[in-house]
C-alpha positions as CSV (number, residue, x, y, z in Angstrom):
1,M,-33.6,-9.4,-1.2
2,K,-31.7,-11.9,-3.4
3,K,-28.5,-9.9,-2.9
4,K,-29.0,-9.7,0.9
5,L,-29.4,-13.5,1.0
6,L,-26.3,-14.1,-1.1
7,I,-24.3,-11.9,1.4
8,I,-25.7,-13.9,4.3
9,S,-24.7,-17.1,2.5
10,L,-21.2,-16.0,2.0
11,L,-20.8,-14.9,5.6
12,T,-21.8,-18.3,6.9
13,M,-18.4,-19.7,5.5
14,F,-16.6,-18.0,8.5
15,M,-16.4,-19.7,11.9
16,V,-19.6,-20.0,14.0
17,T,-20.1,-19.6,17.7
18,A,-23.3,-20.8,19.5
19,V,-25.1,-18.5,21.8
20,N,-23.9,-18.3,25.3
21,A,-25.4,-20.4,28.1
22,S,-26.1,-17.2,30.0
23,D,-28.3,-15.7,27.2
24,I,-32.0,-15.8,27.9
25,K,-34.2,-17.7,25.4
26,L,-37.4,-15.8,24.6
27,D,-40.8,-17.4,25.3
28,T,-43.7,-17.6,22.9
29,E,-45.4,-14.7,24.5
30,K,-42.3,-12.5,24.1
31,L,-41.9,-13.5,20.4
32,H,-45.5,-12.6,19.7
33,E,-44.9,-9.2,21.5
34,I,-41.9,-8.5,19.3
35,T,-43.9,-9.4,16.1
36,A,-46.7,-7.2,17.1
37,S,-44.4,-4.2,17.7
38,T,-42.2,-4.6,14.6
39,K,-44.0,-3.8,11.4
40,V,-41.5,-5.6,9.0
41,L,-41.9,-8.9,11.1
42,Q,-45.7,-8.7,10.4
43,S,-45.1,-9.7,6.8
44,S,-46.6,-13.0,5.7
45,T,-43.2,-14.0,4.3
46,L,-41.4,-13.9,7.8
47,Q,-42.0,-15.8,10.8
48,I,-39.9,-15.7,14.1
49,K,-38.8,-19.2,15.1
50,E,-36.7,-18.5,18.1
51,G,-35.3,-15.5,19.9
52,I,-32.4,-14.7,22.4
53,D,-32.1,-11.8,24.8
54,K,-28.6,-10.4,24.3
55,D,-28.6,-7.4,26.6
56,S,-29.2,-4.5,24.2
57,V,-30.7,-6.5,21.3
58,Y,-32.9,-9.5,20.6
59,F,-31.2,-12.0,18.4
60,L,-33.8,-13.5,16.2
61,K,-34.0,-16.6,14.1
62,L,-36.5,-16.1,11.3
63,E,-38.0,-18.3,8.6
64,A,-38.2,-16.3,5.3
65,R,-40.7,-17.8,2.7
66,S,-40.8,-17.2,-1.0
67,Q,-41.9,-18.9,-4.2
68,R,-38.7,-20.8,-4.3
69,G,-39.2,-22.3,-0.8
70,S,-38.2,-21.2,2.6
71,Q,-34.9,-20.5,4.5
72,I,-33.6,-19.6,7.9
73,I,-32.1,-16.1,8.3
74,T,-31.1,-14.1,11.4
75,A,-31.8,-10.6,12.5
76,F,-31.0,-8.2,15.4
77,L,-33.7,-6.1,16.9
78,D,-32.5,-2.9,18.8
79,K,-34.4,-2.8,22.1
80,K,-34.0,1.0,22.4
81,T,-34.8,2.1,19.0
82,G,-36.9,-0.8,17.6
83,A,-34.7,-0.9,14.5
84,I,-34.2,-4.3,13.0
85,Y,-31.1,-5.4,11.2
86,F,-31.0,-8.5,9.0
87,G,-27.8,-10.6,8.6
88,N,-25.2,-11.9,10.9
89,G,-23.6,-10.7,14.1
90,Y,-20.1,-11.4,15.4
91,D,-18.6,-11.9,18.8
92,K,-15.5,-10.0,19.8
93,E,-13.3,-12.9,18.5
94,G,-14.8,-12.5,15.0
95,N,-17.0,-15.6,15.0
96,I,-20.5,-15.5,13.6
97,M,-23.3,-15.8,16.2
98,A,-25.6,-18.7,15.6
99,F,-28.4,-20.7,17.2
100,P,-27.6,-24.2,18.3
101,K,-28.8,-26.8,15.8
102,D,-31.3,-29.4,16.7
103,I,-29.3,-32.7,16.1
104,N,-32.4,-34.9,16.1
105,I,-34.1,-32.9,13.3
106,I,-31.0,-33.1,11.1
107,K,-30.4,-36.9,11.6
108,E,-34.1,-37.6,11.2
109,G,-33.8,-35.9,7.8
110,V,-31.2,-38.3,6.4
111,A,-32.8,-40.2,3.4
112,F,-30.1,-42.9,3.3
113,S,-26.4,-43.3,3.9
114,Y,-23.5,-45.0,2.1
115,G,-19.9,-45.9,2.7
116,N,-18.5,-47.2,6.0
117,G,-15.6,-44.9,6.8
118,K,-15.0,-43.7,10.4
119,K,-15.6,-40.1,9.5
120,E,-19.1,-38.8,8.9
121,I,-20.3,-36.1,6.6
122,Y,-23.8,-34.9,5.7
123,L,-24.5,-34.1,2.0
124,V,-27.5,-32.0,1.0
125,T,-28.2,-32.7,-2.6
126,D,-30.7,-32.5,-5.4
127,P,-30.5,-35.2,-8.0
128,E,-31.4,-32.9,-10.8
129,C,-28.8,-30.3,-9.9
130,P,-25.9,-30.0,-12.3
131,Y,-23.6,-29.0,-9.5
132,C,-24.6,-32.0,-7.5
133,T,-23.7,-34.1,-10.5
134,K,-20.4,-32.4,-10.6
135,F,-19.9,-33.2,-6.9
136,E,-20.5,-37.0,-7.6
137,K,-18.1,-37.0,-10.5
138,A,-15.4,-35.1,-8.5
139,T,-15.7,-37.3,-5.5
140,E,-15.9,-40.6,-7.3
141,G,-13.6,-43.0,-5.5
142,K,-12.3,-40.5,-3.1
143,L,-14.7,-40.8,-0.1
144,G,-13.5,-44.2,1.1
145,D,-12.6,-42.8,4.6
146,Y,-16.2,-41.4,5.1
147,T,-19.7,-42.5,5.8
148,V,-22.0,-40.1,3.9
149,H,-25.6,-39.2,5.0
150,V,-27.7,-37.9,2.2
151,I,-30.3,-35.3,2.8
152,F,-32.6,-34.4,-0.2
153,Y,-33.3,-30.7,-1.1
154,P,-35.3,-30.8,-4.2
155,L,-35.1,-27.2,-5.4
156,P,-38.4,-25.8,-6.5
157,F,-37.3,-24.9,-10.1
158,H,-36.0,-28.5,-10.7
159,K,-39.3,-30.0,-11.8
160,K,-37.8,-33.5,-12.3
161,A,-36.2,-33.8,-9.0
162,P,-39.3,-35.1,-7.2
163,A,-39.7,-38.0,-9.5
164,M,-36.0,-38.7,-9.3
165,I,-36.1,-38.8,-5.6
166,E,-39.2,-41.1,-5.6
167,W,-37.4,-43.6,-7.9
168,I,-34.3,-43.5,-5.7
169,M,-36.3,-44.1,-2.6
170,Q,-38.2,-47.0,-4.1
171,A,-34.9,-49.0,-4.1
172,K,-34.9,-51.7,-1.3
173,S,-31.5,-50.9,0.3
174,D,-29.2,-47.9,0.9
175,V,-26.7,-49.6,-1.5
176,E,-29.3,-49.6,-4.3
177,K,-30.4,-46.1,-3.5
178,R,-26.8,-45.0,-3.9
179,E,-26.6,-46.8,-7.2
180,R,-29.8,-45.1,-8.6
181,L,-28.4,-41.7,-7.6
182,I,-25.2,-42.5,-9.4
183,N,-27.1,-43.8,-12.5
184,I,-28.8,-40.4,-12.7
185,A,-25.5,-38.5,-12.3
186,F,-23.3,-40.6,-14.5
187,K,-25.5,-42.4,-17.0
188,K,-28.3,-39.8,-17.1
189,S,-30.8,-42.5,-16.3
190,T,-34.3,-41.7,-17.2
191,E,-36.0,-44.6,-15.4
192,Y,-37.7,-42.3,-13.1
193,Q,-39.8,-41.0,-15.8
194,S,-42.0,-44.0,-15.8
195,L,-43.3,-42.7,-12.3
196,I,-44.6,-39.5,-13.9
197,K,-48.4,-39.9,-14.6
198,D,-49.1,-36.3,-15.9
199,T,-46.3,-33.9,-17.0
200,K,-48.7,-31.0,-16.7
201,K,-49.3,-31.5,-13.0
202,P,-46.9,-31.3,-9.9
203,F,-45.4,-34.8,-9.2
204,Q,-47.1,-36.6,-6.3
205,Y,-44.8,-38.5,-3.9
206,S,-45.9,-41.8,-2.4
207,T,-46.8,-41.5,1.2
208,S,-43.5,-43.0,2.5
209,T,-41.4,-40.8,0.2
210,Q,-43.3,-37.7,1.1
211,E,-42.5,-38.2,4.7
212,V,-38.8,-38.7,3.8
213,V,-38.8,-35.4,1.9
214,R,-40.6,-33.6,4.6
215,K,-38.0,-34.6,7.2
216,S,-35.3,-33.8,4.8
217,L,-36.5,-30.2,4.2
218,K,-36.8,-29.7,8.0
219,A,-33.2,-30.8,8.2
220,V,-32.3,-28.4,5.5
221,Q,-34.0,-25.5,7.2
222,E,-32.3,-26.4,10.5
223,L,-28.8,-26.4,8.8
224,G,-29.6,-23.2,7.1
225,T,-28.7,-24.7,3.8
226,Q,-28.7,-22.2,0.9
227,G,-28.2,-24.4,-2.2
228,T,-26.9,-27.7,-3.4
229,P,-24.6,-29.4,-3.0
230,T,-23.6,-28.6,0.5
231,T,-21.6,-30.6,2.9
232,Y,-21.3,-30.6,6.7
233,D,-19.1,-32.4,9.1
234,A,-20.2,-34.6,12.0
235,E,-20.7,-31.6,14.1
236,F,-22.8,-29.9,11.3
237,N,-20.3,-27.4,10.5
238,K,-20.4,-26.3,6.8
239,I,-17.3,-27.4,4.9
240,P,-16.5,-26.7,1.2
241,W,-17.0,-30.1,-0.6
242,V,-13.9,-29.4,-2.7
243,N,-11.8,-30.0,0.5
244,L,-13.2,-33.5,0.6
245,V,-11.7,-34.2,-2.7
246,K,-8.3,-33.0,-1.7
247,L,-8.2,-34.6,1.8
248,A,-10.0,-37.9,1.3
249,P,-8.0,-41.1,0.4
250,Q,-8.7,-43.0,-2.8
251,A,-11.2,-45.8,-2.8
252,N,-12.6,-48.2,-5.4
253,P,-14.4,-46.0,-8.1
254,V,-18.0,-46.3,-9.0
255,Q,-18.5,-48.6,-12.0
256,K,-20.2,-46.7,-14.8
């Protein structure tokens, strides 16, 4: 299953095309019918979120759940044979077929924003992730042309991430939240540890931070994010973050 998900993740780097306006969206009753008639979809780890009638097949948007969390995948159900194929489909121009993203869900998932550039990007990040730290160091002083919207994705195997996020979100302003994120990345700040009451139990968010994380995770699911860090442009198209380093103009560096 991991190998299949990796292939799906790599395929999403290609161009994406939304479903056609002429395609018929499946109603709840039809989705239940498909689930009932397709054995593999009756698994407790899979749930149909949306479906599109595309002539000879049903194009399905599925939520796949595991101990490491949940993610959105796509599948195609052959109407004639009942066979189901997990992965991506392509139109005749070679673009990956995709469901339209819910803009409101993504924007509501923004924990905070920084910068005042005219261009917008969305950053999905985990403060404990070493690759996210690499992102922060590589982009230091190079995103002056951007406004960056931060969406948190605390990976299940990063046990310190929840406390880090709580500490960041307790800051009074977006500027201070950004500074705390940078302090973790550059200075390896451990101030967040004062919030941990019992190291043997899962960290408990405050009510306000819990709501922020809940919305962030919904945005992550809507975007189809596979890992951190991941960046998207203003139209929510996935873009390699290394390209930001190459294309963005220099700005004042973060003081460490």
